[in-house]
C-alpha positions as MATLAB code, in Angstrom:
seq = 'XXXXXXXXXXXXXXXXXXXXXXXXXXXXXXXXXXXXXXXXXXXXXXXXXXXXXXXXXXXXXXXXXXXXXXXXXXXXXXXXXXXXXXXXXXXXXXXXXXXXXXXXXXXXXXXXXXXXXXXXXXXXXXXXXXXXXXXXXXXXXXXXXXXXXXXXXXXXXXXXXXXXXXXXXXXXXXXXXXXXXXXXXXXXXXXXXXXXXXXXXXXXXXXXXXXXXXXXXXXXXXXXXXXXXXXXXXXXXXXXXXXXXXXXXXXXXXXXXXXXXXXXXXXXXXXXXXXXXXXXXXXXXXXXXXXXXXXXXXXXXXXXXXXXXXXXXXXXXXXXXXXXXXXXXXXXXXXXXXXXXXXXXXXXXXXXXXXXXXXXXXXXXXXXXXXXXXXXXXXXXXXXXXXXXXXXXXXXXXXXXXXXXXXXXXXXXXXXXXXXXXXXXXXXXXXXXXXXXXXXXXXXXXXXXXXXXXXXXXXXXXXXXXXXXXXXXXXXXXXXXXXXXXXXXXXXXXXXXXXXXXXXXXXXXXXXXXXXXXXXXXXXXXXXXXXXXXXXXXXXXXXXXXXXXXXXXXXXXXXXXXXXXXXXXXXXXXXXXXXXXXXXXXXXXXXXXXXXXXXXXXXXXXXXXXXXXXXXXXXXXXXXXXXXXXXXXXXXXXXXXXXXXXXXXXXXXXXXXXXXXXXXXXXXXXXXXXXXXXXXXXXXXXXXX';
ca = [
     -13.902  -24.419  -19.414;
     -12.872  -21.540  -21.184;
      -9.270  -20.711  -21.011;
      -8.843  -23.003  -17.236;
      -6.338  -25.120  -18.943;
      -4.289  -22.066  -19.952;
      -4.784  -20.407  -16.667;
      -2.741  -23.266  -15.183;
      -0.211  -23.390  -17.661;
       0.474  -19.797  -17.361;
       0.739  -19.370  -13.519;
       3.034  -22.654  -13.416;
       5.171  -21.254  -15.956;
       5.148  -17.717  -14.392;
       5.997  -19.091  -11.118;
       9.046  -20.534  -12.303;
       7.742  -24.450  -13.402;
       5.785  -24.470  -10.056;
       4.293  -27.738   -9.664;
       0.938  -28.495  -10.220;
      -1.433  -30.572   -8.121;
      -5.100  -31.943   -9.301;
      -7.871  -32.687   -6.227;
     -10.711  -34.925   -7.376;
     -14.032  -36.408   -5.367;
     -13.387  -39.350   -7.523;
     -11.667  -42.638   -6.138;
      -8.842  -44.046   -7.590;
     -10.322  -46.372  -10.219;
     -10.940  -43.013  -12.121;
      -7.426  -42.129  -12.234;
      -6.584  -43.068  -15.501;
      -9.601  -41.606  -17.694;
      -9.147  -38.156  -15.557;
      -5.715  -37.686  -16.357;
      -6.706  -38.438  -20.284;
      -9.340  -36.071  -19.981;
      -7.100  -33.134  -18.350;
      -4.374  -33.960  -21.065;
      -6.690  -34.070  -23.905;
      -7.824  -30.444  -22.824;
      -4.256  -29.085  -22.516;
      -3.825  -28.920  -18.918;
      -0.521  -29.069  -17.874;
       0.990  -32.275  -16.292;
       1.107  -32.699  -12.693;
       0.068  -34.733   -9.595;
      -3.636  -36.063   -9.461;
      -4.960  -36.568   -6.135;
      -8.166  -38.859   -5.749;
     -10.074  -38.691   -2.151;
     -13.105  -41.144   -3.105;
     -13.216  -44.567   -1.946;
     -15.897  -45.523   -4.789;
     -16.496  -44.889   -8.465;
     -19.742  -42.742   -7.245;
     -17.421  -39.202   -6.189;
     -18.389  -38.351   -2.710;
     -20.022  -35.090   -3.294;
     -22.910  -37.238   -4.995;
     -23.729  -38.206   -1.287;
     -21.785  -35.390    0.690;
     -18.798  -35.850    2.622;
     -15.866  -35.091   -0.018;
     -15.253  -31.334    1.486;
     -14.098  -32.999    4.780;
     -11.604  -35.657    2.874;
     -10.496  -32.828    0.103;
      -9.545  -30.557    3.092;
      -7.699  -33.482    4.555;
      -5.467  -34.007    1.748;
      -4.504  -30.585    0.933;
      -3.273  -30.553    4.758;
      -1.127  -33.725    3.973;
       0.361  -32.103    0.778;
       1.138  -29.059    2.611;
       2.752  -31.023    5.379;
       5.136  -32.529    2.673;
       6.025  -29.547    1.483;
       6.580  -27.308    4.350;
       8.162  -24.432    2.267;
       5.593  -23.990   -0.463;
       2.834  -21.093   -0.859;
      -0.373  -22.345   -2.452;
      -2.235  -20.693   -5.118;
      -5.637  -22.361   -4.829;
      -7.723  -22.390   -8.220;
     -11.374  -23.852   -8.001;
     -15.352  -22.808   -8.688;
     -17.995  -21.058   -6.476;
     -20.724  -23.836   -7.647;
     -19.681  -26.628   -4.824;
     -17.858  -26.885   -1.649;
     -14.393  -25.584   -3.090;
     -14.937  -22.036   -1.226;
     -15.368  -23.733    2.139;
     -12.066  -26.238    1.824;
     -10.065  -23.159    0.457;
     -10.801  -20.914    3.302;
     -10.775  -23.485    6.111;
      -7.507  -24.197    4.914;
      -6.218  -20.360    4.831;
      -7.318  -19.754    8.027;
      -5.770  -22.955    9.664;
      -2.200  -21.776    8.002;
      -2.631  -17.993    6.873;
       0.998  -18.057    5.973;
       0.902  -20.996    3.382;
      -1.674  -19.566    0.715;
      -0.953  -16.765   -2.266;
      -4.062  -16.344   -3.752;
      -7.424  -18.177   -3.569;
      -9.245  -18.174   -7.505;
     -13.005  -18.937   -8.288;
     -14.178  -19.291  -11.424;
     -18.028  -18.029  -10.561;
     -20.645  -20.585  -11.587;
     -23.387  -18.417  -10.034;
     -23.667  -14.540  -10.319;
     -22.118  -14.621  -13.437;
     -22.571  -11.522  -14.305;
     -20.701   -9.825  -11.366;
     -17.148   -8.545  -11.235;
     -16.129   -9.835   -8.117;
     -16.776  -13.041   -6.036;
     -19.317  -12.527   -3.361;
     -18.268  -14.755   -0.709;
     -17.641  -12.415    1.978;
     -19.303  -14.240    4.382;
     -17.666  -17.646    4.208;
     -14.503  -15.815    3.511;
     -14.197  -13.985    7.288;
     -10.662  -13.941    8.907;
      -8.855  -15.072    5.806;
      -5.772  -12.767    4.775;
      -5.352  -14.610    1.295;
      -6.161  -12.372   -1.632;
      -9.693  -13.358   -3.298;
     -10.379  -12.932   -6.739;
     -13.034  -14.534   -9.620;
     -14.077  -14.400  -12.840;
     -16.476  -16.086  -15.129;
     -13.817  -18.122  -16.722;
      -9.666  -18.821  -16.737;
      -9.177  -16.025  -19.531;
     -10.571  -13.278  -17.480;
      -9.416  -14.956  -13.986;
      -5.519  -14.870  -15.279;
      -5.034  -11.718  -14.946;
      -6.296  -11.111  -11.571;
      -4.601  -14.016  -10.396;
      -1.488  -12.588  -11.673;
      -2.393   -9.075   -9.857;
      -2.902  -10.583   -6.985;
       0.401  -12.736   -7.021;
       2.469   -9.056   -7.860;
       3.232  -10.390  -11.151;
       1.109   -8.724  -13.779;
       0.747   -9.669  -17.302;
       3.955  -11.113  -18.996;
       6.466   -8.784  -20.647;
       8.055   -9.094  -24.298;
       5.033  -10.320  -25.459;
       5.118  -13.127  -27.673;
       2.749  -13.879  -30.530;
       1.785  -16.800  -28.214;
       0.414  -14.727  -25.991;
      -1.975  -12.931  -28.051;
      -3.204  -15.499  -30.355;
      -4.922  -19.340  -29.840;
      -2.601  -22.179  -29.959;
      -3.701  -25.295  -31.634;
      -5.116  -26.778  -28.441;
      -7.024  -23.112  -27.981;
      -8.699  -23.129  -30.590;
     -10.467  -26.219  -29.900;
     -11.152  -28.056  -32.925;
      -8.852  -30.414  -33.671;
     -10.731  -31.548  -37.075;
      -9.629  -28.416  -38.894;
      -6.499  -28.157  -41.239;
      -5.973  -24.710  -40.524;
      -2.565  -23.966  -39.012;
      -2.304  -22.321  -35.520;
      -1.187  -19.152  -37.517;
       1.232  -18.269  -40.381;
       3.922  -15.466  -40.686;
       5.534  -13.605  -43.351;
       2.610  -12.151  -44.572;
       1.830   -9.286  -46.343;
      -1.571   -7.280  -44.951;
      -3.484   -4.381  -46.801;
      -6.644   -3.048  -45.088;
      -8.903   -2.002  -47.655;
     -11.524    1.016  -46.221;
     -14.841    1.181  -47.943;
     -16.507   -0.884  -50.437;
     -15.343    1.252  -53.422;
     -11.514    0.305  -52.553;
     -12.298   -3.228  -52.210;
     -14.482   -3.494  -55.260;
     -11.432   -1.715  -56.956;
      -8.715   -4.456  -56.028;
     -11.156   -7.707  -56.366;
     -11.835   -6.981  -59.898;
      -8.162   -6.261  -60.919;
      -7.188   -9.567  -59.288;
     -10.299  -11.322  -61.220;
      -9.271   -9.392  -64.778;
      -5.902  -11.289  -63.971;
      -6.945  -14.437  -63.352;
      -7.237  -16.872  -66.317;
      -6.080  -20.363  -67.730;
      -4.790  -22.891  -64.716;
      -6.076  -20.000  -61.954;
      -8.811  -20.498  -59.514;
     -11.389  -18.567  -57.677;
     -12.853  -19.477  -54.743;
     -15.411  -17.062  -53.004;
     -18.072  -17.524  -50.071;
     -20.878  -14.769  -49.208;
     -23.636  -13.915  -47.565;
     -25.240  -12.176  -50.283;
     -24.278  -11.719  -54.173;
     -25.817   -9.205  -56.696;
     -25.014   -9.920  -60.229;
     -25.450   -6.528  -61.411;
     -23.351   -5.148  -58.337;
     -20.873   -2.570  -60.401;
     -17.009   -3.258  -58.844;
     -16.307    0.580  -60.793;
     -18.547    3.121  -62.058;
     -17.795    2.034  -65.819;
     -17.887   -1.694  -64.601;
     -17.643   -4.836  -64.571;
     -20.524   -5.818  -62.560;
     -19.641   -8.610  -60.345;
     -20.901  -11.376  -62.516;
     -19.187   -9.827  -65.502;
     -15.803  -10.274  -63.369;
     -16.583  -13.809  -62.147;
     -17.654  -14.720  -65.324;
     -14.845  -13.299  -67.376;
     -12.199  -15.222  -65.346;
     -13.912  -18.389  -65.623;
     -14.207  -18.050  -69.761;
     -10.604  -17.479  -69.541;
      -9.879  -21.029  -68.023;
     -10.263  -20.162  -64.483;
     -11.812  -22.592  -61.905;
     -14.588  -20.095  -60.418;
     -16.444  -22.240  -57.565;
     -18.392  -20.584  -54.440;
     -20.588  -20.630  -51.830;
     -23.747  -18.218  -51.081;
     -25.856  -18.972  -48.535;
     -29.357  -20.509  -49.461;
     -31.306  -17.918  -47.696;
     -34.771  -19.727  -45.998;
     -37.308  -18.330  -48.008;
     -37.849  -15.269  -49.995;
     -39.410  -13.484  -46.998;
     -37.035  -14.319  -44.084;
     -34.087  -13.378  -46.647;
     -34.309  -11.114  -49.608;
     -31.082  -12.415  -50.854;
     -32.532  -15.974  -51.898;
     -33.455  -14.584  -55.165;
     -30.168  -12.401  -55.915;
     -28.143  -15.388  -54.891;
     -29.655  -17.659  -57.412;
     -29.509  -15.228  -60.020;
     -25.414  -14.923  -59.973;
     -25.064  -18.648  -59.072;
     -27.251  -19.118  -62.381;
     -25.106  -16.702  -64.146;
     -21.846  -17.986  -63.275;
     -22.212  -21.542  -63.516;
     -23.773  -20.564  -67.284;
     -20.441  -19.084  -67.699;
     -18.300  -22.639  -67.026;
     -18.084  -21.752  -63.068;
     -19.690  -23.771  -60.301;
     -21.408  -21.886  -57.650;
     -23.820  -23.584  -54.782;
     -26.647  -22.493  -52.453;
     -25.293  -23.648  -49.234;
     -28.027  -23.708  -46.336;
     -25.760  -26.317  -43.705;
     -26.680  -24.046  -40.647;
     -28.581  -24.101  -37.847;
     -32.486  -22.951  -37.878;
     -32.877  -19.015  -37.788;
     -29.222  -19.559  -38.834;
     -26.770  -18.476  -41.924;
     -23.436  -18.205  -43.512;
     -21.853  -14.888  -42.989;
     -18.525  -15.362  -43.893;
     -17.161  -12.915  -47.118;
     -14.203  -14.154  -48.973;
     -12.545  -13.838  -52.152;
      -9.408  -16.227  -53.040;
      -7.490  -15.498  -56.097;
      -4.880  -18.297  -56.501;
      -2.409  -18.374  -59.548;
      -0.897  -21.742  -60.845;
       2.351  -20.121  -62.428;
       2.660  -16.865  -60.364;
       2.046  -17.967  -56.858;
       3.578  -14.538  -55.478;
       0.901  -13.002  -56.658;
      -2.342  -15.181  -55.034;
      -4.436  -13.176  -52.503;
      -7.509  -13.333  -50.401;
      -9.587  -10.987  -49.520;
     -11.845  -11.294  -45.978;
     -14.083   -8.687  -44.049;
     -16.949   -7.224  -43.390;
     -17.826   -6.388  -47.303;
     -19.918   -8.598  -49.502;
     -20.522   -8.637  -53.306;
     -23.855   -6.799  -53.140;
     -26.072   -3.892  -53.373;
     -25.057   -0.847  -51.307;
     -21.229   -1.819  -49.975;
     -19.609    0.270  -52.858;
     -18.703    4.007  -51.039;
     -16.032    5.944  -50.222;
     -14.724    7.964  -47.538;
     -17.245   11.044  -49.032;
     -19.948    8.708  -47.798;
     -22.441    9.674  -50.235;
     -23.819    6.265  -50.433;
     -24.313    3.447  -53.106;
     -26.234    4.555  -56.177;
     -27.263    0.877  -55.884;
     -28.333    0.687  -52.681;
     -30.826   -1.727  -51.302;
     -34.048   -0.358  -49.326;
     -32.594    0.713  -45.515;
     -34.352    2.468  -42.429;
     -35.623    5.945  -43.546;
     -33.271    7.243  -41.207;
     -30.175    7.263  -43.872;
     -31.811    8.694  -46.889;
     -32.332    7.238  -49.971;
     -28.975    5.565  -50.893;
     -27.152    4.745  -47.180;
     -24.233    5.587  -46.842;
     -22.121    2.460  -46.154;
     -18.507    2.316  -43.982;
     -16.614   -0.879  -43.985;
     -13.228   -2.466  -44.018;
     -11.729   -5.424  -45.925;
      -8.429   -6.676  -45.613;
      -6.221   -8.276  -48.442;
      -3.730  -10.942  -47.573;
      -0.902  -12.136  -49.525;
       1.706  -14.722  -48.025;
       1.529  -18.131  -46.341;
      -1.816  -17.156  -44.908;
      -3.801  -17.314  -48.628;
      -3.443  -21.059  -48.335;
      -5.473  -21.299  -44.780;
      -7.862  -18.955  -46.511;
      -7.929  -21.382  -49.196;
      -8.655  -24.241  -46.837;
     -11.381  -22.411  -45.378;
     -13.576  -22.593  -48.468;
     -12.038  -25.855  -49.485;
     -12.905  -27.566  -45.787;
     -16.833  -26.053  -46.494;
     -16.991  -27.657  -50.317;
     -15.751  -30.851  -49.338;
     -18.945  -31.230  -46.678;
     -20.640  -34.272  -48.172;
     -23.958  -33.426  -46.573;
     -26.448  -32.025  -48.761;
     -26.755  -28.179  -49.296;
     -30.102  -27.974  -48.836;
     -32.946  -30.560  -47.127;
     -35.544  -28.251  -47.479;
     -38.185  -29.077  -49.998;
     -38.913  -25.358  -50.849;
     -35.272  -25.022  -51.604;
     -34.661  -28.491  -53.422;
     -37.656  -28.288  -55.852;
     -36.612  -24.864  -57.087;
     -32.950  -25.999  -57.008;
     -33.522  -28.730  -59.213;
     -36.031  -26.686  -61.494;
     -33.388  -23.983  -62.148;
     -30.987  -26.322  -62.558;
     -28.336  -25.627  -59.891;
     -26.180  -28.186  -58.903;
     -26.759  -30.002  -55.120;
     -22.876  -30.870  -54.733;
     -19.913  -29.698  -55.832;
     -17.602  -31.278  -57.753;
     -13.992  -32.624  -56.552;
     -11.283  -29.887  -56.077;
      -7.825  -30.557  -57.619;
      -5.080  -30.814  -55.121;
      -4.107  -27.675  -53.120;
      -0.964  -25.661  -54.141;
       1.833  -25.070  -51.666;
       1.179  -22.028  -49.492;
       2.381  -18.652  -51.154;
       5.829  -17.592  -50.333;
       6.618  -15.366  -47.880;
       6.097  -11.737  -48.925;
       5.976   -9.425  -45.426;
       5.772   -8.749  -41.669;
       2.623   -9.952  -40.318;
       1.409  -12.409  -38.554;
      -2.249  -13.996  -39.469;
      -4.605  -16.263  -37.574;
      -8.047  -17.086  -39.373;
     -10.705  -17.443  -36.824;
     -14.286  -18.735  -37.465;
     -17.454  -19.274  -35.645;
     -19.155  -22.628  -36.465;
     -22.029  -23.975  -34.371;
     -22.501  -27.640  -33.597;
     -25.352  -29.324  -35.888;
     -26.267  -32.582  -36.948;
     -25.244  -33.873  -39.775;
     -21.920  -32.734  -38.273;
     -19.660  -30.176  -39.907;
     -16.807  -33.209  -40.633;
     -14.271  -29.884  -40.415;
     -15.884  -28.872  -36.883;
     -17.955  -31.840  -35.340;
     -18.327  -29.708  -32.388;
     -18.590  -26.707  -33.810;
     -16.055  -23.972  -33.805;
     -16.056  -20.600  -31.598;
     -12.253  -19.445  -32.156;
     -13.601  -16.019  -32.504;
     -15.308  -15.816  -29.383;
     -12.104  -17.543  -27.827;
      -9.422  -15.197  -29.740;
     -11.231  -12.074  -28.761;
     -11.226  -13.300  -24.857;
      -7.622  -13.762  -24.701;
      -6.488  -10.783  -26.573;
      -8.854   -8.294  -24.692;
      -7.340   -9.938  -21.411;
      -3.804   -8.307  -22.504;
      -5.631   -4.900  -23.230;
      -4.103   -2.066  -21.240;
      -4.608    1.192  -22.850;
      -6.830    1.476  -25.933;
      -9.392   -1.170  -27.288;
     -11.129    0.501  -30.754;
     -13.780   -1.022  -31.917;
     -16.192   -0.317  -34.951;
     -18.969   -2.778  -35.202;
     -22.351   -3.495  -37.059;
     -24.108   -5.067  -33.790;
     -22.931   -4.174  -30.140;
     -25.927   -6.084  -28.746;
     -24.928   -9.181  -26.838;
     -24.604   -9.146  -23.168;
     -22.285  -12.486  -22.964;
     -20.062  -10.467  -25.786;
     -20.478   -6.898  -23.740;
     -19.370   -8.985  -20.542;
     -15.881   -9.468  -22.390;
     -15.152   -5.729  -22.810;
     -16.330   -4.912  -18.964;
     -13.677   -7.297  -17.690;
     -11.056   -5.761  -19.344;
     -12.462   -2.100  -18.376;
     -12.888   -3.256  -14.456;
      -9.234   -5.228  -14.396;
      -7.522   -2.433  -16.059;
      -8.290    1.261  -14.704;
      -6.418    3.109  -17.537;
      -8.190    1.353  -20.152;
      -9.825    3.458  -22.646;
     -12.596    1.776  -24.980;
     -13.896    4.005  -28.412;
     -16.876    2.009  -30.004;
     -17.974    3.157  -32.830;
     -21.462    1.789  -34.132;
     -24.506    2.603  -36.515;
     -27.045    5.110  -34.904;
     -29.883    2.956  -35.576;
     -30.381   -0.754  -37.574;
     -30.935   -1.139  -41.047;
     -34.279   -2.288  -41.520;
     -37.632   -0.924  -41.673;
     -39.348   -2.813  -39.459;
     -40.329   -1.409  -36.490;
     -40.455   -4.586  -34.314;
     -37.107   -5.601  -35.734;
     -35.548   -2.415  -34.724;
     -37.232   -2.655  -31.172;
     -35.735   -5.939  -30.473;
     -32.657   -4.876  -32.092;
     -32.005   -1.651  -29.812;
     -32.887   -3.927  -26.676;
     -30.233   -5.887  -26.981;
     -27.648   -3.040  -27.887;
     -28.894   -1.120  -25.005;
     -28.252   -3.675  -22.389;
     -24.654   -4.719  -24.301;
     -24.004   -0.760  -23.926;
     -25.171   -0.172  -20.615;
     -23.040   -2.959  -19.091;
     -19.750   -1.838  -20.909;
     -20.503    2.054  -19.683;
     -21.074    0.619  -16.112;
     -17.739   -1.113  -16.012;
     -15.664    1.484  -17.597;
     -17.604    4.987  -16.845;
     -16.004    8.207  -18.672;
     -13.654    5.710  -20.148;
     -16.035    4.380  -22.321;
     -16.994    6.553  -25.333;
     -19.712    4.770  -27.756;
     -20.491    6.752  -30.775;
     -21.982    6.605  -34.034;
     -20.908    8.732  -37.494;
     -22.784   11.174  -39.923;
     -21.548   12.600  -43.540;
     -21.083   15.960  -43.860;
     -24.552   16.609  -45.306;
     -25.755   15.672  -41.210;
     -26.725   12.078  -42.671;
     -25.911    9.088  -40.411;
     -23.359    6.811  -41.337;
     -24.179    2.930  -41.541;
     -21.322    1.319  -39.726;
     -21.114   -2.165  -41.236;
     -17.409   -2.737  -40.105;
     -16.462   -5.148  -37.628;
     -12.936   -4.640  -36.469;
     -11.214   -4.425  -32.940;
      -7.689   -2.780  -32.302;
      -6.162   -3.559  -29.049;
      -3.133   -1.118  -27.743;
      -1.806   -0.700  -31.088;
      -0.525   -4.383  -31.289;
      -3.713   -7.116  -31.827;
      -6.139   -5.926  -34.672;
      -8.722   -8.305  -35.856;
     -10.954   -7.448  -39.126;
     -13.898   -9.794  -40.119;
     -17.346  -10.855  -40.543;
     -18.298  -11.489  -37.281;
     -20.625   -8.699  -35.253;
     -19.890   -8.343  -31.318;
     -23.069  -10.614  -30.426;
     -23.625  -14.044  -29.860;
     -24.949  -14.747  -33.158;
     -22.077  -13.968  -35.037;
     -19.359  -15.873  -31.767;
     -21.496  -18.648  -31.454;
     -24.362  -19.497  -34.195;
     -23.763  -18.275  -37.617;
     -20.659  -19.176  -39.863;
     -17.695  -16.416  -39.862;
     -14.797  -15.743  -40.704;
     -12.215  -13.038  -39.155;
      -8.167  -12.304  -39.521;
      -6.101  -11.566  -36.872;
      -3.126   -9.576  -37.413;
       0.096   -9.320  -35.208;
       2.771   -7.312  -37.461;
       6.412   -7.957  -36.103;
       7.486   -4.461  -37.776;
       7.241   -1.876  -34.405;
       6.494    1.612  -35.217;
       8.702    3.714  -33.513;
       6.857    7.187  -32.541;
       5.782    8.048  -29.194;
       4.738    6.799  -27.501;
       6.239    3.450  -28.819;
       4.718    1.290  -26.399;
       0.923    2.420  -25.338;
       0.678   -0.941  -23.570;
       3.438   -1.122  -21.515;
       4.147   -4.580  -21.612;
       6.949   -4.624  -23.488;
       4.992   -5.230  -27.032;
       5.581   -1.876  -28.257;
       3.519   -0.246  -31.086;
       3.116   -2.391  -34.203;
       2.744   -0.967  -37.559;
      -0.336   -2.309  -39.073;
      -2.933   -2.341  -35.991;
      -1.665    1.530  -35.507;
      -1.688    2.804  -38.923;
      -5.302    0.977  -39.389;
      -6.142    3.090  -36.356;
      -4.993    6.379  -37.127;
      -6.378    5.972  -40.549;
      -9.875    4.883  -39.321;
      -9.822    7.733  -36.982;
      -8.441   10.720  -39.266;
     -11.563    9.948  -41.253;
     -13.602   10.283  -38.017;
     -12.316   13.341  -37.220;
     -11.913   15.249  -40.448;
      -7.760   15.200  -39.704;
      -4.751   15.304  -41.521;
      -1.942   14.904  -38.933;
      -1.661   12.345  -36.581;
      -0.194   14.565  -33.335;
      -3.168   14.199  -31.243;
      -4.057   10.230  -31.958;
      -0.554    8.696  -31.386;
      -0.890    8.825  -27.755;
      -4.462    6.506  -26.552;
      -4.920    8.942  -23.713;
      -4.771   11.755  -25.898;
      -6.959    9.968  -28.961;
      -9.652    9.623  -26.174;
      -9.795   12.835  -25.199;
      -9.486   14.269  -28.875;
     -12.642   12.077  -29.527;
     -14.461   13.479  -26.683;
     -14.074   17.173  -27.280;
     -14.783   16.568  -31.322;
     -18.106   14.538  -30.113;
     -19.210   17.091  -27.796;
     -18.515   20.273  -30.322;
     -20.604   18.456  -33.063;
     -23.172   17.403  -30.589;
     -23.596   21.311  -29.288;
     -23.538   22.595  -32.569;
     -26.781   20.064  -33.518;
     -28.061   20.867  -30.434;
     -27.955   24.657  -31.006;
     -29.755   24.306  -34.387;
     -26.950   24.061  -36.441;
     -25.985   27.796  -36.591;
     -22.581   29.073  -37.460;
     -19.699   27.004  -39.047;
     -20.199   23.095  -38.642;
     -17.495   22.047  -36.151;
     -14.922   19.493  -38.084;
     -15.277   15.721  -37.597;
     -17.903   13.339  -38.021;
     -18.703   11.341  -35.099;
     -21.058   11.834  -32.449;
     -22.493   10.584  -28.858;
     -24.339    7.695  -29.173;
     -27.808    7.922  -26.356;
     -28.507    4.173  -26.663;
     -28.026    2.478  -23.267;
     -28.246    5.832  -21.335;
     -31.669    5.714  -20.103;
     -31.653    3.176  -17.454;
     -34.151    0.022  -17.515;
     -36.142   -0.851  -20.385;
     -39.731   -0.658  -20.570;
     -41.102   -4.002  -18.921;
     -43.047   -5.014  -22.292;
     -39.613   -5.005  -23.765;
     -38.379   -6.909  -20.910;
     -41.304   -9.442  -21.191;
     -41.790   -9.711  -24.664;
     -39.569   -8.100  -26.837;
     -36.490   -9.569  -24.867;
     -37.212  -13.742  -25.364;
     -38.182  -12.512  -29.168;
     -34.624  -11.032  -29.625;
     -32.823  -14.114  -27.730;
     -34.296  -16.522  -29.368;
     -34.192  -15.482  -33.247;
     -32.096  -12.196  -33.483;
     -29.614  -13.204  -31.605;
     -29.877  -16.901  -30.910;
     -27.255  -18.713  -29.103;
     -25.405  -21.841  -31.308;
     -23.611  -23.039  -28.460;
     -24.170  -26.712  -26.902;
     -26.493  -26.280  -23.690;
     -23.297  -27.145  -21.090;
     -21.795  -24.193  -22.593;
     -24.505  -21.899  -22.458;
     -24.835  -22.754  -18.871;
     -21.016  -22.223  -17.907;
     -21.145  -19.212  -20.477;
     -18.021  -20.442  -21.611;
     -16.803  -20.574  -25.342;
];
């Protein structure tokens, strides 16, 4: 279950190494396999108590409730000075057992916590009829990550102070994928945010121009356009990649093999880029090893130098090497733009962010590429892929890669954790046989520690399950603010697609607004000419401490179904400007996260100074005032000087219930095709990751 092992470990540690007892309805003959499973899943050592008398658990035929209660009371008699934290779920008889015990021994129960199996969309366990006469605190949440802070609060513990990297990042066990070769995280990295495509394209062009004999260039992408200019006077994407190959660099790439030219307009461009790079001596594969209606959405370029490891670099984030992405802070758009919703104009303005990584994390970025490259499964089995690939002479498998070089030397102050999404599919990914959902797990863990401000920029804040994680944080901390910057409309000309997309978006936005009230601000952006800017970035910053930038959107597709890649960053360097500890948990403000947030907010608000932005509450008030002034100016017919700022209030999610035609027709299509779920069935039913 999502984070239940961490909940038990954390509470035991919080309470000074308190002993742990596991009570099961199975019989003693099952003790050894149950203990093995508990250890495998990361639960701390404890005492296993079995109450069954046969191999069939008593809950199948009834009767285990009485025996469980009796055994818990026996334990209480043996430990007369102990108070109990009782943890279970509301899908069986745990509530009756726990409440009966709490009534009989009211001074012995500190708190009762339930993982909610039913009523998952509620913020509290609705067991009032069963809990009458119970004096102990009763708390609940759909998973352990959300339940942990509520149990801590009920115990008067609060969040752990002086949070370590392990309090924010996933451990190897918490990643949930023992097959990967990635390390839990690396430290000593230099991380530079590249805001907008122009900054990223300039940086990647310079790094590719320096690659030559003995060096390697590895890249993955959703779409690549051979003729996209990396700078106004060139080179193009294909010129930069082919130039590196011609100088002796080993250039290898994986581009998504779109299902058809109708479903994915990038099928032709990706093939064209692959053929051109291969003709120059590189090796690019078109990769279709995805679920039905899925895609490879990772965006990354890794450049490694045989003789200069200190110059090794990895770029990852939300920007592909494609048409439309080369924009800057003025937001006039890319003159090589592709078609989009007419509301954005002929050259849609794009707002996006990429990260430049240097240091040990580059080795893990390369490993992500190597895992996919070395997958022995055929890149595609679809005949409408196989035949054109053979006609064009595209390779169907990658040649062996040379052994990887050691990790580059330490060069900065940032800890970096690489997070991925891979679905469970057949044939299995060797590096993720049960899939990987570490992006979803990482966000759930980080948001469980949020206290003051969550700043989000995302292309698709669309999913109910994803929004629930944000809503849980807002309900837990009544001083927590959420600022979310999203596109005004989808970038698609198809009206049915737009209706379906806005359905999920409306559900998600309405949910977080209901949870946080006025503490939630959802905004979209326009340029100084009044045209909306398409927000394509995918990032989140929590309390100026933890920051994540990647390819994943905040929807079910990105968290469970498609391949995604994100970097979470925790800088060890503190920012000494007040407030020095926005979350008030001892983490302090970290240089990278705070500077990234300030850079983005200054642009959106047309500010040159940080005075009104450093304090999270003051920043939220500044954003609210700026958006209100710009909204009023538009409502007044745009008369008089235009107010400073580019953010406007986002109207989606404010209109109440959707029309019946959307609930009964559009919703099933949206959840099946636009935002599919790649989790195994048992995880879907439990809404865990």
